[in-house]
C-alpha positions as CSV (number, residue, x, y, z in Angstrom):
1,X,214.5,293.2,-27.8
2,X,211.4,292.4,-30.3
3,X,207.8,293.0,-28.9
4,X,205.6,290.1,-28.5
5,X,203.5,288.7,-31.4
6,X,199.9,288.5,-31.5
7,X,197.9,285.6,-30.5
8,X,194.0,285.7,-30.8
9,X,192.3,284.4,-28.2
10,X,189.2,283.0,-30.6
11,X,192.6,281.3,-32.2
12,X,193.5,280.0,-29.0
13,X,190.4,278.3,-28.1
14,X,190.5,276.5,-31.3
15,X,193.9,275.3,-31.3
16,X,194.1,274.2,-27.9
17,X,190.7,271.8,-28.3
18,X,192.6,270.6,-31.9
19,X,195.9,269.9,-29.6
20,X,194.3,268.6,-26.4
21,X,192.0,266.0,-28.6
22,X,195.5,265.1,-30.6
23,X,197.5,264.4,-27.4
24,X,194.7,262.6,-25.4
25,X,194.5,260.4,-29.0
26,X,198.4,259.8,-29.0
27,X,198.3,259.0,-25.1
28,X,195.7,256.7,-25.8
29,X,197.3,254.7,-28.7
30,X,200.3,254.5,-26.0
31,X,198.7,252.0,-23.7
32,X,200.5,253.7,-20.8
33,X,197.8,254.7,-19.2
34,X,195.0,258.1,-20.0
35,X,195.3,260.7,-17.5
36,X,193.8,261.0,-14.6
37,X,191.0,263.3,-15.7
38,X,189.9,262.0,-18.4
39,X,190.4,258.4,-17.4
40,X,186.8,257.8,-16.0
41,X,185.1,259.1,-19.4
42,X,187.5,256.5,-21.2
43,X,186.9,253.4,-18.9
44,X,182.8,254.5,-19.3
45,X,183.1,254.1,-23.2
46,X,185.4,251.1,-23.3
47,X,182.3,249.4,-21.3
48,X,179.3,250.8,-23.1
49,X,181.2,250.5,-26.5
50,X,181.1,246.3,-26.2
51,X,177.3,246.8,-26.0
52,X,177.1,249.9,-28.0
53,X,179.6,249.9,-30.8
54,X,178.4,253.8,-31.8
55,X,179.2,255.0,-28.5
56,X,182.5,256.7,-29.0
57,X,185.4,258.3,-26.5
58,X,184.4,261.5,-27.6
59,X,180.6,260.2,-27.1
60,X,181.7,259.5,-23.7
61,X,183.6,262.8,-22.9
62,X,181.0,265.3,-23.5
63,X,178.4,262.7,-21.6
64,X,180.7,262.3,-18.3
65,X,180.9,266.2,-18.6
66,X,177.4,266.9,-18.7
67,X,176.6,264.9,-15.6
68,X,179.6,266.3,-14.0
69,X,178.2,270.0,-14.8
70,X,174.9,268.6,-13.1
71,X,176.3,267.5,-9.6
72,X,178.2,271.2,-9.8
73,X,174.7,272.7,-10.3
74,X,173.1,269.9,-7.6
75,X,176.3,271.7,-5.4
76,X,176.4,275.3,-5.8
77,X,172.2,275.4,-6.7
78,X,173.1,277.4,-9.3
79,X,172.3,276.7,-13.0
80,X,174.6,279.4,-14.9
81,X,175.0,280.2,-18.5
82,X,179.1,279.5,-17.9
83,X,177.8,275.5,-17.2
84,X,176.1,275.8,-20.6
85,X,179.1,277.1,-22.6
86,X,181.0,274.8,-20.8
87,X,179.2,272.3,-22.3
88,X,179.3,273.4,-25.8
89,X,183.2,273.5,-25.2
90,X,182.7,270.2,-24.5
91,X,180.8,268.5,-26.5
92,X,183.5,270.2,-30.1
93,X,186.0,269.0,-27.6
94,X,183.9,265.3,-27.7
95,X,183.7,265.5,-32.1
96,X,187.4,266.7,-32.6
97,X,188.3,263.9,-30.2
98,X,186.5,261.1,-32.0
99,X,188.4,262.5,-35.5
100,X,192.1,262.7,-34.1
101,X,191.4,258.8,-32.6
102,X,190.1,257.9,-36.6
103,X,193.2,259.7,-37.8
104,X,195.8,258.1,-35.4
105,X,194.1,254.5,-35.7
106,X,195.2,255.3,-39.5
107,X,198.6,254.2,-38.7
108,X,200.7,251.6,-37.1
109,X,202.4,251.9,-33.7
110,X,204.6,248.9,-32.2
111,X,207.1,248.0,-30.1
112,X,208.0,249.8,-26.8
113,X,209.8,252.3,-28.2
114,X,206.9,253.7,-30.1
115,X,204.7,253.6,-27.1
116,X,207.3,255.6,-25.0
117,X,207.2,258.1,-27.8
118,X,203.4,258.1,-28.2
119,X,203.1,258.7,-24.4
120,X,205.5,261.3,-24.1
121,X,204.8,263.4,-27.2
122,X,201.0,263.2,-26.2
123,X,201.3,264.3,-23.0
124,X,203.4,267.1,-23.8
125,X,200.5,268.1,-26.1
126,X,198.1,267.8,-24.3
127,X,199.6,270.2,-21.8
128,X,200.2,272.7,-24.6
129,X,196.2,272.3,-25.6
130,X,195.3,273.2,-22.0
131,X,197.7,275.9,-21.8
132,X,196.5,277.5,-24.9
133,X,192.9,277.1,-23.2
134,X,194.3,279.0,-19.9
135,X,194.6,281.9,-22.7
136,X,191.1,282.3,-24.2
137,X,187.4,284.0,-22.5
138,X,185.5,280.9,-24.0
139,X,184.4,278.7,-21.0
140,X,186.5,275.6,-20.4
141,X,185.3,272.4,-20.2
142,X,183.6,270.9,-17.0
143,X,186.9,269.7,-15.4
144,X,188.3,272.9,-15.0
145,X,185.0,274.4,-14.4
146,X,184.0,272.3,-11.5
147,X,187.5,272.9,-10.1
148,X,186.9,276.7,-10.4
149,X,183.0,276.4,-9.0
150,X,183.8,274.3,-6.2
151,X,187.4,276.5,-5.1
152,X,184.7,279.5,-4.9
153,X,181.8,278.2,-3.0
154,X,183.7,277.1,-0.4
155,X,186.6,278.9,-0.5
156,X,189.0,276.9,-0.6
157,X,192.8,277.2,-2.4
158,X,192.1,276.6,-6.2
159,X,195.3,274.3,-6.5
160,X,194.2,272.4,-3.5
161,X,191.0,271.9,-4.8
162,X,192.4,271.0,-7.9
163,X,194.9,268.0,-6.2
164,X,191.4,266.8,-4.6
165,X,189.5,266.7,-7.5
166,X,192.6,264.8,-9.1
167,X,193.1,262.7,-6.5
168,X,189.5,261.7,-6.8
169,X,189.1,261.4,-10.5
170,X,192.2,258.7,-10.5
171,X,190.5,256.8,-7.6
172,X,187.1,257.1,-9.1
173,X,189.5,255.6,-12.8
174,X,191.1,252.7,-10.4
175,X,187.4,251.9,-8.9
176,X,186.1,252.2,-12.7
177,X,188.8,249.6,-14.1
178,X,188.2,246.7,-11.5
179,X,184.8,246.9,-11.7
180,X,184.4,246.8,-15.9
181,X,187.2,244.5,-16.5
182,X,189.3,243.2,-13.2
183,X,192.1,244.5,-13.6
184,X,194.3,248.1,-14.5
185,X,192.7,249.2,-18.1
186,X,193.4,252.4,-18.8
187,X,194.6,253.3,-15.2
188,X,198.4,252.7,-15.7
189,X,201.7,253.7,-14.5
190,X,201.5,256.9,-17.6
191,X,198.3,258.1,-15.1
192,X,200.4,258.4,-12.1
193,X,203.9,260.1,-14.2
194,X,200.5,262.5,-15.3
195,X,199.5,263.5,-11.9
196,X,203.0,264.4,-11.4
197,X,204.2,266.3,-13.8
198,X,201.3,267.6,-15.5
199,X,200.5,270.6,-13.3
200,X,204.0,271.7,-13.6
201,X,204.4,270.9,-17.1
202,X,200.9,273.4,-17.9
203,X,202.4,275.5,-15.9
204,X,205.6,275.9,-18.0
205,X,204.5,276.5,-21.1
206,X,201.0,278.8,-20.1
207,X,204.3,280.8,-18.9
208,X,206.1,280.1,-22.4
209,X,202.6,281.6,-24.0
210,X,202.9,284.6,-21.7
211,X,206.0,286.0,-22.6
212,X,206.1,285.5,-26.5
213,X,202.7,286.2,-27.1
214,X,200.4,289.0,-26.4
215,X,196.9,287.3,-26.6
216,X,194.0,289.8,-27.7
217,X,190.4,289.6,-29.0
218,X,189.8,289.1,-32.3
219,X,186.2,289.7,-32.0
220,X,184.3,291.4,-29.0
221,X,182.3,288.5,-27.6
222,X,183.8,288.6,-23.8
223,X,181.3,290.5,-22.4
224,X,178.1,288.3,-24.4
225,X,179.8,285.0,-23.6
226,X,180.8,285.8,-19.4
């Protein structure tokens, strides 16, 4: 039996961000609905960009996550180094997301078949990206950090906290969609499907990566970052 291949955590971080951005761009092009986690930021982007065309999806992501981290600081009454590093991850992701959106816009995807393909591929790729980021020592985006910190603050099992957060995010997305556009935009049946399958899919992919690869640090940065 062959041993596991080495996968450096730093490479997993970079790959995770790129893959997650591509998956999000594909889901956006499918027009079947964004994931419940990014739906609020996406809807804010759609509304604000009507008045400020330069306000991209990527910008909306890191602005919204900065707001989320501020709320987290108020709730926990703390300002940790990990909050700033989490924003750095969000900022990098936002830049890569805008690039991915630009690349996806270069191709013409017309028809229901293409929409379905884009949605499924985007959903799977996003799950791969999140799973890769789980195997790094870098602080995650604000969404995951918020769940982790709230879980620890109120001593609630992290799975339950994640479920509550996802539901709240989905409800917020619905409210923003109806308030901004009077109909369902960005929050559609694909959002519901993502909510049902996403956690399971990420778990399976994460376990596969763990079975196939030995994640190691290429640089002595863990103690500095954490």
